[in-house]
C-alpha positions, 0 to 999 in steps of 0.5 A: 192080125187076129190075136191068139193067146197062149203058149206056142203049139210047138214043143221047145227043143230040149237041146236048145239053150235057155237063151235060144229057147227064150228067143224062139218061143217069144218070136213064135208068141209074137207071130200069133199075138202081135197087135196090128199097129200102123207103125208096124205096117210092112214097108213102114219108113223111118219117119213113121217109126221115129214119130211113134217111138217118141210119142210112145215114151211114157204114154200108152198106145191107146192115147198115142194112136189118134195123135200119131194118125193125125200127125202123120197125115199132116206131116208125112215126112220130116221136111213137112214138119220142118217147114212148120213152126215148132208151135204148130208141133206143140199144138198138134201134140195136144194132151199127150203129156211131156210136150217137150217131145214135140219140140224134139221131134221138130228139132229132129225133123229140121236136122234130118231135112238139113243133114240127110236130105229129108230121109231118116238115117238108118245108121245108129250113130247118125240117128243118135246125133239127131237132137233129142235122140238117145240110145234107145230111140236110135236103136229102135228106129234102126231096128224097127225101120231098117232091120239093123241088129241092135240091143233095144232096151225099153222098160218092157224089154228090161222087165222081161229079161229081169224076170226070165233071166235074172229072177227079179221082179223089176229091173233097176232104175237105170241100165247097167253094164251087166244088163246090157251084156246079158241083152247082147248075149241073147241078141240073134246073130241075123239082123232081121231076126234080132230086130223082130226079137226086139219088138217081140220081147217089147210086146210080151212085156206090154201085154203079158209080163206087165209090171203090176199084174203079169199074166204068167198063165199066158206066157210062152216062156213061163217054164223057163222063167227064173222069177216064176220058178222062184215063186215070183218074189217081190222086188227087195229094193226100196218101194217105188214111188207112184208118179203123181200129177195133181198139184204138181208143176206138171199140172200147172204147166199143162193148164198154162199150155192148154190156154195157149193152145186154145189161143194159138196163134195169138198171144195171151196176156199174163193176167189171163194165164194167172187165172189158170192157178191160184198159187202165184209162186208155183205158177210163175215157176211153171211159166218160167220153166216153159219159157226155158224149155222153149215150149212158149215164148214171150210176145211183148210185154207180159204176153206169151204164145206158143213158139215160132209164130211170125208176128 
């Protein structure tokens, strides 16, 4: 789809409420500016959407795309992944970060295969009952894959609503009842339109109403944005700490996993893993954490490997 930036050509209906104008204008903007992404292709199935949603958690699209495409080529259905070991899933996850997501996808694939005959369910409650699937992911899969009517609140959507409706720069750290009620009030009655509104508002947050450098000059709803009308006031809450990586347990875990991925399916001696990080206490803590999370497993005396490998 060829992108065209700027506001919709049609003028807003002066009799429309602010909420209906917001939805209508964002939908018009999305029709002209949506990115062409494989998990949005016509007729896409629930498994494709589920994989994309799990991969996209805290990870930008540009990093997800090659891993997603390789994953779907290898495991086009839940039962295909379920038939492989969880270690293969961790290996294929590569360096996307937060590798427990790979295990959650594997566990979900096993559950889908056993409980739903290998088909990702369309029902929100059935989706949420899958291992590792929370409210957002269940609502997103039901909406994007099956056109169901659900409130879908990711970080991008919450930021768009906080600014346009509440006049705040950023939403709170957790979803409140008031925030969910506001999102529910804006949700179009028609399920297909509601699903499209969910992905459209998400796209607006990702491309225009960004966290650090919002491009208000390109926003289709800037005329109705409460935050812009107030002069774009800064968030009056405590300063948000930027996520760090260097020197953290996350970095140590990443290095340990990198060695085990390179050796897969063989096990690696603990003394080899010891060369990954000089600080023994932190290294042991990271190693024990990986075992506790099921990302690696002991394979004999002082040996470790990715999980699920048949000796």
